[in-house]
mmJSON file of the N, C-alpha and C atoms, coordinates in Angstrom:
{"data_MODEL":{"atom_site":{
"group_PDB":["ATOM","ATOM","ATOM","ATOM","ATOM","ATOM","ATOM","ATOM","ATOM","ATOM","ATOM","ATOM","ATOM","ATOM","ATOM","ATOM","ATOM","ATOM","ATOM","ATOM","ATOM","ATOM","ATOM","ATOM","ATOM","ATOM","ATOM","ATOM","ATOM","ATOM","ATOM","ATOM","ATOM","ATOM","ATOM","ATOM","ATOM","ATOM","ATOM","ATOM","ATOM","ATOM","ATOM","ATOM","ATOM","ATOM","ATOM","ATOM","ATOM","ATOM","ATOM","ATOM","ATOM","ATOM","ATOM","ATOM","ATOM","ATOM","ATOM","ATOM","ATOM","ATOM","ATOM","ATOM","ATOM","ATOM","ATOM","ATOM","ATOM","ATOM","ATOM","ATOM","ATOM","ATOM","ATOM","ATOM","ATOM","ATOM","ATOM","ATOM","ATOM","ATOM","ATOM","ATOM","ATOM","ATOM","ATOM","ATOM","ATOM","ATOM","ATOM","ATOM","ATOM","ATOM","ATOM","ATOM","ATOM","ATOM","ATOM","ATOM","ATOM","ATOM","ATOM","ATOM","ATOM","ATOM","ATOM","ATOM","ATOM","ATOM","ATOM","ATOM","ATOM","ATOM","ATOM","ATOM","ATOM","ATOM","ATOM","ATOM","ATOM","ATOM","ATOM","ATOM","ATOM","ATOM","ATOM","ATOM","ATOM","ATOM","ATOM","ATOM","ATOM","ATOM","ATOM","ATOM","ATOM","ATOM","ATOM","ATOM","ATOM","ATOM","ATOM","ATOM","ATOM","ATOM","ATOM","ATOM","ATOM","ATOM","ATOM","ATOM","ATOM","ATOM","ATOM","ATOM","ATOM","ATOM","ATOM","ATOM","ATOM","ATOM","ATOM","ATOM","ATOM","ATOM","ATOM","ATOM","ATOM","ATOM","ATOM","ATOM","ATOM","ATOM","ATOM","ATOM","ATOM","ATOM","ATOM","ATOM","ATOM","ATOM","ATOM","ATOM","ATOM","ATOM","ATOM","ATOM","ATOM","ATOM","ATOM","ATOM","ATOM","ATOM","ATOM","ATOM","ATOM","ATOM","ATOM","ATOM","ATOM","ATOM","ATOM","ATOM","ATOM","ATOM","ATOM","ATOM","ATOM","ATOM","ATOM","ATOM","ATOM","ATOM","ATOM","ATOM","ATOM","ATOM","ATOM","ATOM","ATOM","ATOM","ATOM","ATOM","ATOM","ATOM","ATOM","ATOM","ATOM","ATOM","ATOM","ATOM","ATOM","ATOM","ATOM","ATOM","ATOM","ATOM","ATOM","ATOM","ATOM","ATOM","ATOM","ATOM","ATOM","ATOM"],
"id":[1,2,3,4,5,6,7,8,9,10,11,12,13,14,15,16,17,18,19,20,21,22,23,24,25,26,27,28,29,30,31,32,33,34,35,36,37,38,39,40,41,42,43,44,45,46,47,48,49,50,51,52,53,54,55,56,57,58,59,60,61,62,63,64,65,66,67,68,69,70,71,72,73,74,75,76,77,78,79,80,81,82,83,84,85,86,87,88,89,90,91,92,93,94,95,96,97,98,99,100,101,102,103,104,105,106,107,108,109,110,111,112,113,114,115,116,117,118,119,120,121,122,123,124,125,126,127,128,129,130,131,132,133,134,135,136,137,138,139,140,141,142,143,144,145,146,147,148,149,150,151,152,153,154,155,156,157,158,159,160,161,162,163,164,165,166,167,168,169,170,171,172,173,174,175,176,177,178,179,180,181,182,183,184,185,186,187,188,189,190,191,192,193,194,195,196,197,198,199,200,201,202,203,204,205,206,207,208,209,210,211,212,213,214,215,216,217,218,219,220,221,222,223,224,225,226,227,228,229,230,231,232,233,234,235,236,237,238,239,240,241,242,243,244,245,246],
"type_symbol":["N","C","C","N","C","C","N","C","C","N","C","C","N","C","C","N","C","C","N","C","C","N","C","C","N","C","C","N","C","C","N","C","C","N","C","C","N","C","C","N","C","C","N","C","C","N","C","C","N","C","C","N","C","C","N","C","C","N","C","C","N","C","C","N","C","C","N","C","C","N","C","C","N","C","C","N","C","C","N","C","C","N","C","C","N","C","C","N","C","C","N","C","C","N","C","C","N","C","C","N","C","C","N","C","C","N","C","C","N","C","C","N","C","C","N","C","C","N","C","C","N","C","C","N","C","C","N","C","C","N","C","C","N","C","C","N","C","C","N","C","C","N","C","C","N","C","C","N","C","C","N","C","C","N","C","C","N","C","C","N","C","C","N","C","C","N","C","C","N","C","C","N","C","C","N","C","C","N","C","C","N","C","C","N","C","C","N","C","C","N","C","C","N","C","C","N","C","C","N","C","C","N","C","C","N","C","C","N","C","C","N","C","C","N","C","C","N","C","C","N","C","C","N","C","C","N","C","C","N","C","C","N","C","C","N","C","C","N","C","C","N","C","C","N","C","C"],
"label_atom_id":["N","CA","C","N","CA","C","N","CA","C","N","CA","C","N","CA","C","N","CA","C","N","CA","C","N","CA","C","N","CA","C","N","CA","C","N","CA","C","N","CA","C","N","CA","C","N","CA","C","N","CA","C","N","CA","C","N","CA","C","N","CA","C","N","CA","C","N","CA","C","N","CA","C","N","CA","C","N","CA","C","N","CA","C","N","CA","C","N","CA","C","N","CA","C","N","CA","C","N","CA","C","N","CA","C","N","CA","C","N","CA","C","N","CA","C","N","CA","C","N","CA","C","N","CA","C","N","CA","C","N","CA","C","N","CA","C","N","CA","C","N","CA","C","N","CA","C","N","CA","C","N","CA","C","N","CA","C","N","CA","C","N","CA","C","N","CA","C","N","CA","C","N","CA","C","N","CA","C","N","CA","C","N","CA","C","N","CA","C","N","CA","C","N","CA","C","N","CA","C","N","CA","C","N","CA","C","N","CA","C","N","CA","C","N","CA","C","N","CA","C","N","CA","C","N","CA","C","N","CA","C","N","CA","C","N","CA","C","N","CA","C","N","CA","C","N","CA","C","N","CA","C","N","CA","C","N","CA","C","N","CA","C","N","CA","C","N","CA","C","N","CA","C","N","CA","C","N","CA","C","N","CA","C","N","CA","C"],
"label_alt_id":[null,null,null,null,null,null,null,null,null,null,null,null,null,null,null,null,null,null,null,null,null,null,null,null,null,null,null,null,null,null,null,null,null,null,null,null,null,null,null,null,null,null,null,null,null,null,null,null,null,null,null,null,null,null,null,null,null,null,null,null,null,null,null,null,null,null,null,null,null,null,null,null,null,null,null,null,null,null,null,null,null,null,null,null,null,null,null,null,null,null,null,null,null,null,null,null,null,null,null,null,null,null,null,null,null,null,null,null,null,null,null,null,null,null,null,null,null,null,null,null,null,null,null,null,null,null,null,null,null,null,null,null,null,null,null,null,null,null,null,null,null,null,null,null,null,null,null,null,null,null,null,null,null,null,null,null,null,null,null,null,null,null,null,null,null,null,null,null,null,null,null,null,null,null,null,null,null,null,null,null,null,null,null,null,null,null,null,null,null,null,null,null,null,null,null,null,null,null,null,null,null,null,null,null,null,null,null,null,null,null,null,null,null,null,null,null,null,null,null,null,null,null,null,null,null,null,null,null,null,null,null,null,null,null,null,null,null,null,null,null,null,null,null,null,null,null],
"label_comp_id":["UNK","UNK","UNK","UNK","UNK","UNK","UNK","UNK","UNK","UNK","UNK","UNK","UNK","UNK","UNK","UNK","UNK","UNK","UNK","UNK","UNK","UNK","UNK","UNK","UNK","UNK","UNK","UNK","UNK","UNK","UNK","UNK","UNK","UNK","UNK","UNK","UNK","UNK","UNK","UNK","UNK","UNK","UNK","UNK","UNK","UNK","UNK","UNK","UNK","UNK","UNK","UNK","UNK","UNK","UNK","UNK","UNK","UNK","UNK","UNK","UNK","UNK","UNK","UNK","UNK","UNK","UNK","UNK","UNK","UNK","UNK","UNK","UNK","UNK","UNK","UNK","UNK","UNK","UNK","UNK","UNK","UNK","UNK","UNK","UNK","UNK","UNK","UNK","UNK","UNK","UNK","UNK","UNK","UNK","UNK","UNK","UNK","UNK","UNK","UNK","UNK","UNK","UNK","UNK","UNK","UNK","UNK","UNK","UNK","UNK","UNK","UNK","UNK","UNK","UNK","UNK","UNK","UNK","UNK","UNK","UNK","UNK","UNK","UNK","UNK","UNK","UNK","UNK","UNK","UNK","UNK","UNK","UNK","UNK","UNK","UNK","UNK","UNK","UNK","UNK","UNK","UNK","UNK","UNK","UNK","UNK","UNK","UNK","UNK","UNK","UNK","UNK","UNK","UNK","UNK","UNK","UNK","UNK","UNK","UNK","UNK","UNK","UNK","UNK","UNK","UNK","UNK","UNK","UNK","UNK","UNK","UNK","UNK","UNK","UNK","UNK","UNK","UNK","UNK","UNK","UNK","UNK","UNK","UNK","UNK","UNK","UNK","UNK","UNK","UNK","UNK","UNK","UNK","UNK","UNK","UNK","UNK","UNK","UNK","UNK","UNK","UNK","UNK","UNK","UNK","UNK","UNK","UNK","UNK","UNK","UNK","UNK","UNK","UNK","UNK","UNK","UNK","UNK","UNK","UNK","UNK","UNK","UNK","UNK","UNK","UNK","UNK","UNK","UNK","UNK","UNK","UNK","UNK","UNK","UNK","UNK","UNK","UNK","UNK","UNK","UNK","UNK","UNK","UNK","UNK","UNK"],
"label_asym_id":["A","A","A","A","A","A","A","A","A","A","A","A","A","A","A","A","A","A","A","A","A","A","A","A","A","A","A","A","A","A","A","A","A","A","A","A","A","A","A","A","A","A","A","A","A","A","A","A","A","A","A","A","A","A","A","A","A","A","A","A","A","A","A","A","A","A","A","A","A","A","A","A","A","A","A","A","A","A","A","A","A","A","A","A","A","A","A","A","A","A","A","A","A","A","A","A","A","A","A","A","A","A","A","A","A","A","A","A","A","A","A","A","A","A","A","A","A","A","A","A","A","A","A","A","A","A","A","A","A","A","A","A","A","A","A","A","A","A","A","A","A","A","A","A","A","A","A","A","A","A","A","A","A","A","A","A","A","A","A","A","A","A","A","A","A","A","A","A","A","A","A","A","A","A","A","A","A","A","A","A","A","A","A","A","A","A","A","A","A","A","A","A","A","A","A","A","A","A","A","A","A","A","A","A","A","A","A","A","A","A","A","A","A","A","A","A","A","A","A","A","A","A","A","A","A","A","A","A","A","A","A","A","A","A","A","A","A","A","A","A","A","A","A","A","A","A"],
"label_entity_id":["1","1","1","1","1","1","1","1","1","1","1","1","1","1","1","1","1","1","1","1","1","1","1","1","1","1","1","1","1","1","1","1","1","1","1","1","1","1","1","1","1","1","1","1","1","1","1","1","1","1","1","1","1","1","1","1","1","1","1","1","1","1","1","1","1","1","1","1","1","1","1","1","1","1","1","1","1","1","1","1","1","1","1","1","1","1","1","1","1","1","1","1","1","1","1","1","1","1","1","1","1","1","1","1","1","1","1","1","1","1","1","1","1","1","1","1","1","1","1","1","1","1","1","1","1","1","1","1","1","1","1","1","1","1","1","1","1","1","1","1","1","1","1","1","1","1","1","1","1","1","1","1","1","1","1","1","1","1","1","1","1","1","1","1","1","1","1","1","1","1","1","1","1","1","1","1","1","1","1","1","1","1","1","1","1","1","1","1","1","1","1","1","1","1","1","1","1","1","1","1","1","1","1","1","1","1","1","1","1","1","1","1","1","1","1","1","1","1","1","1","1","1","1","1","1","1","1","1","1","1","1","1","1","1","1","1","1","1","1","1","1","1","1","1","1","1"],
"label_seq_id":[1,1,1,2,2,2,3,3,3,4,4,4,5,5,5,6,6,6,7,7,7,8,8,8,9,9,9,10,10,10,11,11,11,12,12,12,13,13,13,14,14,14,15,15,15,16,16,16,17,17,17,18,18,18,19,19,19,20,20,20,21,21,21,22,22,22,23,23,23,24,24,24,25,25,25,26,26,26,27,27,27,28,28,28,29,29,29,30,30,30,31,31,31,32,32,32,33,33,33,34,34,34,35,35,35,36,36,36,37,37,37,38,38,38,39,39,39,40,40,40,41,41,41,42,42,42,43,43,43,44,44,44,45,45,45,46,46,46,47,47,47,48,48,48,49,49,49,50,50,50,51,51,51,52,52,52,53,53,53,54,54,54,55,55,55,56,56,56,57,57,57,58,58,58,59,59,59,60,60,60,61,61,61,62,62,62,63,63,63,64,64,64,65,65,65,66,66,66,67,67,67,68,68,68,69,69,69,70,70,70,71,71,71,72,72,72,73,73,73,74,74,74,75,75,75,76,76,76,77,77,77,78,78,78,79,79,79,80,80,80,81,81,81,82,82,82],
"pdbx_PDB_ins_code":[null,null,null,null,null,null,null,null,null,null,null,null,null,null,null,null,null,null,null,null,null,null,null,null,null,null,null,null,null,null,null,null,null,null,null,null,null,null,null,null,null,null,null,null,null,null,null,null,null,null,null,null,null,null,null,null,null,null,null,null,null,null,null,null,null,null,null,null,null,null,null,null,null,null,null,null,null,null,null,null,null,null,null,null,null,null,null,null,null,null,null,null,null,null,null,null,null,null,null,null,null,null,null,null,null,null,null,null,null,null,null,null,null,null,null,null,null,null,null,null,null,null,null,null,null,null,null,null,null,null,null,null,null,null,null,null,null,null,null,null,null,null,null,null,null,null,null,null,null,null,null,null,null,null,null,null,null,null,null,null,null,null,null,null,null,null,null,null,null,null,null,null,null,null,null,null,null,null,null,null,null,null,null,null,null,null,null,null,null,null,null,null,null,null,null,null,null,null,null,null,null,null,null,null,null,null,null,null,null,null,null,null,null,null,null,null,null,null,null,null,null,null,null,null,null,null,null,null,null,null,null,null,null,null,null,null,null,null,null,null,null,null,null,null,null,null],
"Cartn_x":[149.975,148.705,148.809,147.974,147.946,146.749,146.536,145.821,144.494,144.318,143.141,142.629,143.532,143.267,142.65,143.197,142.766,141.433,141.216,140.09,138.617,139.33,138.096,137.952,138.786,138.783,137.722,138.409,137.32,136.246,135.71,134.257,133.71,134.362,133.881,133.78,134.782,134.326,133.06,132.866,131.674,130.801,130.608,129.341,128.925,130.075,130.032,129.615,129.85,129.117,127.572,127.257,126.01,125.127,125.375,124.776,124.825,125.725,125.583,124.581,124.337,123.157,121.914,121.634,120.651,120.049,121.127,121.065,120.374,121.437,121.141,119.64,119.196,117.925,116.773,117.13,115.768,115.969,117.247,117.382,116.599,117.061,115.857,114.502,114.185,112.723,112.069,112.684,112.117,111.812,112.635,111.938,111.562,111.233,110.324,111.055,112.229,113.193,113.744,114.232,113.844,115.246,116.331,117.545,117.486,116.799,116.648,117.813,118.961,120.555,121.062,120.503,121.663,121.707,123.247,123.77,125.319,125.882,127.299,127.917,128.981,129.438,130.012,129.284,129.637,131.349,131.686,133.397,134.133,133.755,134.631,134.707,133.71,133.106,134.082,134.265,134.804,136.42,137.217,138.275,139.279,139.007,139.954,140.306,141.238,141.521,141.627,142.231,142.768,141.565,140.608,139.57,138.82,138.681,137.565,136.072,135.225,134.03,133.72,132.825,132.175,130.719,130.042,128.749,128.377,127.469,127.464,125.703,125.679,124.483,123.944,124.394,123.525,122.871,122.197,122.039,119.971,119.73,118.212,118.105,116.753,116.311,116.319,116.165,116.121,115.283,113.922,113.113,113.582,114.178,114.676,116.328,117.104,118.012,117.86,116.656,116.048,115.653,114.553,114.206,115.251,116.491,117.555,118.261,118.431,119.131,118.173,116.875,115.855,116.108,116.423,116.161,117.384,119.018,120.322,120.024,119.823,119.407,118.878,117.456,116.91,117.836,118.58,119.65,120.813,120.926,122.071,123.067,123.266,124.106,124.48,123.864,124.581,125.698,126.472,127.562,127.713,126.879,127.162,127.027,127.472,127.33,125.826,125.91,124.38,123.526],
"Cartn_y":[103.676,103.934,105.387,106.429,107.9,107.997,109.079,109.231,109.436,109.934,109.653,108.367,107.06,105.967,105.642,105.816,105.3,105.724,106.909,107.527,106.868,106.674,106.132,104.764,103.838,102.656,102.376,103.497,103.474,104.051,104.9,105.275,103.8,102.949,101.568,100.776,100.896,99.831,100.242,101.711,102.04,101.943,101.8,101.36,99.885,99.086,97.615,97.145,98.028,97.825,97.918,99.499,99.83,98.824,98.036,97.277,95.84,95.498,94.212,94.505,95.732,95.957,95.871,96.533,96.268,94.809,93.777,92.691,92.075,92.282,91.487,91.692,93.413,93.371,92.61,92.612,91.973,90.732,90.057,88.654,88.254,88.815,88.546,89.311,89.946,90.234,89.102,88.504,87.532,86.372,86.15,84.986,85.666,86.556,87.69,87.791,88.129,88.677,90.064,90.768,92.285,92.209,92.448,93.338,94.89,95.275,96.992,97.853,96.914,97.995,97.802,96.526,96.282,97.606,97.732,99.197,98.955,99.934,100.017,100.64,100.256,100.837,102.32,103.598,104.697,105.36,104.423,104.768,104.076,102.817,102.142,102.914,103.627,104.159,105.589,106.219,107.468,107.48,106.109,106.092,106.637,107.188,107.661,106.633,106.866,106.305,104.911,104.763,102.694,102.123,102.564,102.067,101.055,99.992,98.837,98.874,99.404,99.309,98.328,98.133,96.639,97.004,96.084,95.798,95.495,96.474,96.425,95.32,94.252,93.06,93.841,94.172,94.864,94.147,94.826,93.579,93.463,92.573,91.602,91.144,91.122,90.145,88.828,88.29,86.672,86.077,86.434,85.794,85.722,87.429,87.275,86.233,86.531,85.381,84.03,83.624,81.957,81.912,82.842,82.801,82.885,83.386,83.557,82.262,81.579,80.525,79.169,79.37,78.29,78.596,79.706,79.669,79.143,79.383,78.818,77.591,76.804,75.477,75.068,75.311,74.72,74.855,75.976,75.877,75.323,74.571,73.836,74.651,75.851,76.387,76.704,76.022,76.451,75.87,76.421,75.939,75.043,74.148,73.554,71.838,70.729,69.686,69.091,68.083,67.496,66.588],
"Cartn_z":[79.832,79.996,80.374,79.569,79.76,80.707,81.403,82.361,81.678,80.565,79.584,79.686,78.939,79.121,80.526,81.606,82.715,83.331,83.085,83.181,82.495,81.327,80.383,80.857,81.494,82.049,83.128,84.056,85.509,85.089,84.348,83.792,83.02,82.482,81.439,83.079,84.105,85.085,85.845,85.984,86.842,86.101,84.825,83.646,83.811,84.05,83.989,85.589,86.592,87.521,87.819,87.196,87.145,86.552,85.107,84.26,85.256,86.293,86.927,87.757,88.412,89.478,88.555,87.587,86.925,86.619,86.026,85.804,86.98,88.302,89.19,89.618,89.59,90.198,89.256,88.023,87.193,87.294,87.591,87.865,89.305,90.457,91.314,91.615,90.727,90.522,90.038,89.221,88.295,89.261,90.214,91.329,92.557,92.247,93.613,94.716,94.45,95.481,95.346,96.186,96.361,97.256,97.063,97.851,97.913,99.195,99.071,99.113,99.286,99.34,98.137,97.37,95.952,95.204,94.913,94.456,94.234,93.289,93.175,94.61,94.777,96.135,95.855,96.283,95.994,96.11,97.354,97.594,96.462,96.184,95.094,93.956,93.42,92.46,92.288,93.479,93.613,93.894,93.829,94.049,93.166,92.197,91.383,90.012,89.372,87.88,88.186,88.978,89.494,90.177,90.353,91.245,90.787,91.268,91.103,91.573,90.925,91.206,92.123,93.013,93.672,93.769,93.741,93.829,95.014,95.768,97.198,97.164,97.67,97.661,98.594,99.536,100.641,101.725,102.38,103.966,103.356,103.9,103.671,104.848,105.016,106.489,106.004,107.066,107.089,105.93,105.785,105.192,103.888,103.358,102.135,101.909,102.692,102.824,102.448,103.1,103.009,101.586,101.289,99.504,98.684,99.3,97.907,98.116,99.364,99.311,99.016,98.833,98.374,96.652,96.212,94.553,94.239,95.107,94.439,94.712,95.871,96.016,94.933,94.307,93.167,91.738,91.801,90.698,90.826,91.765,92.119,91.937,92.681,92.942,94.374,95.513,96.814,96.789,97.893,98.255,99.083,99.886,100.741,100.025,100.945,101.006,101.234,100.527,101.052,99.968],
"occupancy":[1.0,1.0,1.0,1.0,1.0,1.0,1.0,1.0,1.0,1.0,1.0,1.0,1.0,1.0,1.0,1.0,1.0,1.0,1.0,1.0,1.0,1.0,1.0,1.0,1.0,1.0,1.0,1.0,1.0,1.0,1.0,1.0,1.0,1.0,1.0,1.0,1.0,1.0,1.0,1.0,1.0,1.0,1.0,1.0,1.0,1.0,1.0,1.0,1.0,1.0,1.0,1.0,1.0,1.0,1.0,1.0,1.0,1.0,1.0,1.0,1.0,1.0,1.0,1.0,1.0,1.0,1.0,1.0,1.0,1.0,1.0,1.0,1.0,1.0,1.0,1.0,1.0,1.0,1.0,1.0,1.0,1.0,1.0,1.0,1.0,1.0,1.0,1.0,1.0,1.0,1.0,1.0,1.0,1.0,1.0,1.0,1.0,1.0,1.0,1.0,1.0,1.0,1.0,1.0,1.0,1.0,1.0,1.0,1.0,1.0,1.0,1.0,1.0,1.0,1.0,1.0,1.0,1.0,1.0,1.0,1.0,1.0,1.0,1.0,1.0,1.0,1.0,1.0,1.0,1.0,1.0,1.0,1.0,1.0,1.0,1.0,1.0,1.0,1.0,1.0,1.0,1.0,1.0,1.0,1.0,1.0,1.0,1.0,1.0,1.0,1.0,1.0,1.0,1.0,1.0,1.0,1.0,1.0,1.0,1.0,1.0,1.0,1.0,1.0,1.0,1.0,1.0,1.0,1.0,1.0,1.0,1.0,1.0,1.0,1.0,1.0,1.0,1.0,1.0,1.0,1.0,1.0,1.0,1.0,1.0,1.0,1.0,1.0,1.0,1.0,1.0,1.0,1.0,1.0,1.0,1.0,1.0,1.0,1.0,1.0,1.0,1.0,1.0,1.0,1.0,1.0,1.0,1.0,1.0,1.0,1.0,1.0,1.0,1.0,1.0,1.0,1.0,1.0,1.0,1.0,1.0,1.0,1.0,1.0,1.0,1.0,1.0,1.0,1.0,1.0,1.0,1.0,1.0,1.0,1.0,1.0,1.0,1.0,1.0,1.0,1.0,1.0,1.0,1.0,1.0,1.0],
"B_iso_or_equiv":[0.0,0.0,0.0,0.0,0.0,0.0,0.0,0.0,0.0,0.0,0.0,0.0,0.0,0.0,0.0,0.0,0.0,0.0,0.0,0.0,0.0,0.0,0.0,0.0,0.0,0.0,0.0,0.0,0.0,0.0,0.0,0.0,0.0,0.0,0.0,0.0,0.0,0.0,0.0,0.0,0.0,0.0,0.0,0.0,0.0,0.0,0.0,0.0,0.0,0.0,0.0,0.0,0.0,0.0,0.0,0.0,0.0,0.0,0.0,0.0,0.0,0.0,0.0,0.0,0.0,0.0,0.0,0.0,0.0,0.0,0.0,0.0,0.0,0.0,0.0,0.0,0.0,0.0,0.0,0.0,0.0,0.0,0.0,0.0,0.0,0.0,0.0,0.0,0.0,0.0,0.0,0.0,0.0,0.0,0.0,0.0,0.0,0.0,0.0,0.0,0.0,0.0,0.0,0.0,0.0,0.0,0.0,0.0,0.0,0.0,0.0,0.0,0.0,0.0,0.0,0.0,0.0,0.0,0.0,0.0,0.0,0.0,0.0,0.0,0.0,0.0,0.0,0.0,0.0,0.0,0.0,0.0,0.0,0.0,0.0,0.0,0.0,0.0,0.0,0.0,0.0,0.0,0.0,0.0,0.0,0.0,0.0,0.0,0.0,0.0,0.0,0.0,0.0,0.0,0.0,0.0,0.0,0.0,0.0,0.0,0.0,0.0,0.0,0.0,0.0,0.0,0.0,0.0,0.0,0.0,0.0,0.0,0.0,0.0,0.0,0.0,0.0,0.0,0.0,0.0,0.0,0.0,0.0,0.0,0.0,0.0,0.0,0.0,0.0,0.0,0.0,0.0,0.0,0.0,0.0,0.0,0.0,0.0,0.0,0.0,0.0,0.0,0.0,0.0,0.0,0.0,0.0,0.0,0.0,0.0,0.0,0.0,0.0,0.0,0.0,0.0,0.0,0.0,0.0,0.0,0.0,0.0,0.0,0.0,0.0,0.0,0.0,0.0,0.0,0.0,0.0,0.0,0.0,0.0,0.0,0.0,0.0,0.0,0.0,0.0,0.0,0.0,0.0,0.0,0.0,0.0],
"pdbx_formal_charge":[null,null,null,null,null,null,null,null,null,null,null,null,null,null,null,null,null,null,null,null,null,null,null,null,null,null,null,null,null,null,null,null,null,null,null,null,null,null,null,null,null,null,null,null,null,null,null,null,null,null,null,null,null,null,null,null,null,null,null,null,null,null,null,null,null,null,null,null,null,null,null,null,null,null,null,null,null,null,null,null,null,null,null,null,null,null,null,null,null,null,null,null,null,null,null,null,null,null,null,null,null,null,null,null,null,null,null,null,null,null,null,null,null,null,null,null,null,null,null,null,null,null,null,null,null,null,null,null,null,null,null,null,null,null,null,null,null,null,null,null,null,null,null,null,null,null,null,null,null,null,null,null,null,null,null,null,null,null,null,null,null,null,null,null,null,null,null,null,null,null,null,null,null,null,null,null,null,null,null,null,null,null,null,null,null,null,null,null,null,null,null,null,null,null,null,null,null,null,null,null,null,null,null,null,null,null,null,null,null,null,null,null,null,null,null,null,null,null,null,null,null,null,null,null,null,null,null,null,null,null,null,null,null,null,null,null,null,null,null,null,null,null,null,null,null,null],
"auth_seq_id":[1,1,1,2,2,2,3,3,3,4,4,4,5,5,5,6,6,6,7,7,7,8,8,8,9,9,9,10,10,10,11,11,11,12,12,12,13,13,13,14,14,14,15,15,15,16,16,16,17,17,17,18,18,18,19,19,19,20,20,20,21,21,21,22,22,22,23,23,23,24,24,24,25,25,25,26,26,26,27,27,27,28,28,28,29,29,29,30,30,30,31,31,31,32,32,32,33,33,33,34,34,34,35,35,35,36,36,36,37,37,37,38,38,38,39,39,39,40,40,40,41,41,41,42,42,42,43,43,43,44,44,44,45,45,45,46,46,46,47,47,47,48,48,48,49,49,49,50,50,50,51,51,51,52,52,52,53,53,53,54,54,54,55,55,55,56,56,56,57,57,57,58,58,58,59,59,59,60,60,60,61,61,61,62,62,62,63,63,63,64,64,64,65,65,65,66,66,66,67,67,67,68,68,68,69,69,69,70,70,70,71,71,71,72,72,72,73,73,73,74,74,74,75,75,75,76,76,76,77,77,77,78,78,78,79,79,79,80,80,80,81,81,81,82,82,82],
"auth_comp_id":["UNK","UNK","UNK","UNK","UNK","UNK","UNK","UNK","UNK","UNK","UNK","UNK","UNK","UNK","UNK","UNK","UNK","UNK","UNK","UNK","UNK","UNK","UNK","UNK","UNK","UNK","UNK","UNK","UNK","UNK","UNK","UNK","UNK","UNK","UNK","UNK","UNK","UNK","UNK","UNK","UNK","UNK","UNK","UNK","UNK","UNK","UNK","UNK","UNK","UNK","UNK","UNK","UNK","UNK","UNK","UNK","UNK","UNK","UNK","UNK","UNK","UNK","UNK","UNK","UNK","UNK","UNK","UNK","UNK","UNK","UNK","UNK","UNK","UNK","UNK","UNK","UNK","UNK","UNK","UNK","UNK","UNK","UNK","UNK","UNK","UNK","UNK","UNK","UNK","UNK","UNK","UNK","UNK","UNK","UNK","UNK","UNK","UNK","UNK","UNK","UNK","UNK","UNK","UNK","UNK","UNK","UNK","UNK","UNK","UNK","UNK","UNK","UNK","UNK","UNK","UNK","UNK","UNK","UNK","UNK","UNK","UNK","UNK","UNK","UNK","UNK","UNK","UNK","UNK","UNK","UNK","UNK","UNK","UNK","UNK","UNK","UNK","UNK","UNK","UNK","UNK","UNK","UNK","UNK","UNK","UNK","UNK","UNK","UNK","UNK","UNK","UNK","UNK","UNK","UNK","UNK","UNK","UNK","UNK","UNK","UNK","UNK","UNK","UNK","UNK","UNK","UNK","UNK","UNK","UNK","UNK","UNK","UNK","UNK","UNK","UNK","UNK","UNK","UNK","UNK","UNK","UNK","UNK","UNK","UNK","UNK","UNK","UNK","UNK","UNK","UNK","UNK","UNK","UNK","UNK","UNK","UNK","UNK","UNK","UNK","UNK","UNK","UNK","UNK","UNK","UNK","UNK","UNK","UNK","UNK","UNK","UNK","UNK","UNK","UNK","UNK","UNK","UNK","UNK","UNK","UNK","UNK","UNK","UNK","UNK","UNK","UNK","UNK","UNK","UNK","UNK","UNK","UNK","UNK","UNK","UNK","UNK","UNK","UNK","UNK","UNK","UNK","UNK","UNK","UNK","UNK"],
"auth_asym_id":["A","A","A","A","A","A","A","A","A","A","A","A","A","A","A","A","A","A","A","A","A","A","A","A","A","A","A","A","A","A","A","A","A","A","A","A","A","A","A","A","A","A","A","A","A","A","A","A","A","A","A","A","A","A","A","A","A","A","A","A","A","A","A","A","A","A","A","A","A","A","A","A","A","A","A","A","A","A","A","A","A","A","A","A","A","A","A","A","A","A","A","A","A","A","A","A","A","A","A","A","A","A","A","A","A","A","A","A","A","A","A","A","A","A","A","A","A","A","A","A","A","A","A","A","A","A","A","A","A","A","A","A","A","A","A","A","A","A","A","A","A","A","A","A","A","A","A","A","A","A","A","A","A","A","A","A","A","A","A","A","A","A","A","A","A","A","A","A","A","A","A","A","A","A","A","A","A","A","A","A","A","A","A","A","A","A","A","A","A","A","A","A","A","A","A","A","A","A","A","A","A","A","A","A","A","A","A","A","A","A","A","A","A","A","A","A","A","A","A","A","A","A","A","A","A","A","A","A","A","A","A","A","A","A","A","A","A","A","A","A","A","A","A","A","A","A"],
"auth_atom_id":["N","CA","C","N","CA","C","N","CA","C","N","CA","C","N","CA","C","N","CA","C","N","CA","C","N","CA","C","N","CA","C","N","CA","C","N","CA","C","N","CA","C","N","CA","C","N","CA","C","N","CA","C","N","CA","C","N","CA","C","N","CA","C","N","CA","C","N","CA","C","N","CA","C","N","CA","C","N","CA","C","N","CA","C","N","CA","C","N","CA","C","N","CA","C","N","CA","C","N","CA","C","N","CA","C","N","CA","C","N","CA","C","N","CA","C","N","CA","C","N","CA","C","N","CA","C","N","CA","C","N","CA","C","N","CA","C","N","CA","C","N","CA","C","N","CA","C","N","CA","C","N","CA","C","N","CA","C","N","CA","C","N","CA","C","N","CA","C","N","CA","C","N","CA","C","N","CA","C","N","CA","C","N","CA","C","N","CA","C","N","CA","C","N","CA","C","N","CA","C","N","CA","C","N","CA","C","N","CA","C","N","CA","C","N","CA","C","N","CA","C","N","CA","C","N","CA","C","N","CA","C","N","CA","C","N","CA","C","N","CA","C","N","CA","C","N","CA","C","N","CA","C","N","CA","C","N","CA","C","N","CA","C","N","CA","C","N","CA","C","N","CA","C","N","CA","C","N","CA","C","N","CA","C","N","CA","C"],
"pdbx_PDB_model_num":[1,1,1,1,1,1,1,1,1,1,1,1,1,1,1,1,1,1,1,1,1,1,1,1,1,1,1,1,1,1,1,1,1,1,1,1,1,1,1,1,1,1,1,1,1,1,1,1,1,1,1,1,1,1,1,1,1,1,1,1,1,1,1,1,1,1,1,1,1,1,1,1,1,1,1,1,1,1,1,1,1,1,1,1,1,1,1,1,1,1,1,1,1,1,1,1,1,1,1,1,1,1,1,1,1,1,1,1,1,1,1,1,1,1,1,1,1,1,1,1,1,1,1,1,1,1,1,1,1,1,1,1,1,1,1,1,1,1,1,1,1,1,1,1,1,1,1,1,1,1,1,1,1,1,1,1,1,1,1,1,1,1,1,1,1,1,1,1,1,1,1,1,1,1,1,1,1,1,1,1,1,1,1,1,1,1,1,1,1,1,1,1,1,1,1,1,1,1,1,1,1,1,1,1,1,1,1,1,1,1,1,1,1,1,1,1,1,1,1,1,1,1,1,1,1,1,1,1,1,1,1,1,1,1,1,1,1,1,1,1,1,1,1,1,1,1]
}}}
């Protein structure tokens, strides 16, 4: 893979991470949840041509965490036995 191809692939990864953030914000907003720190991780986006961007779900308060768990449980996505 050439440098140009690697750069394009890295740029595509950053765009994909940014798109994922937008989709997550819209999805969470639709169920009344806001994660204030939701963003692409700038360190992994700046890692060069071989970087794999990460989405930082960020920090949230206890109320938000509990509301998110309720939504996941209602959708059958909770990861606990019960």
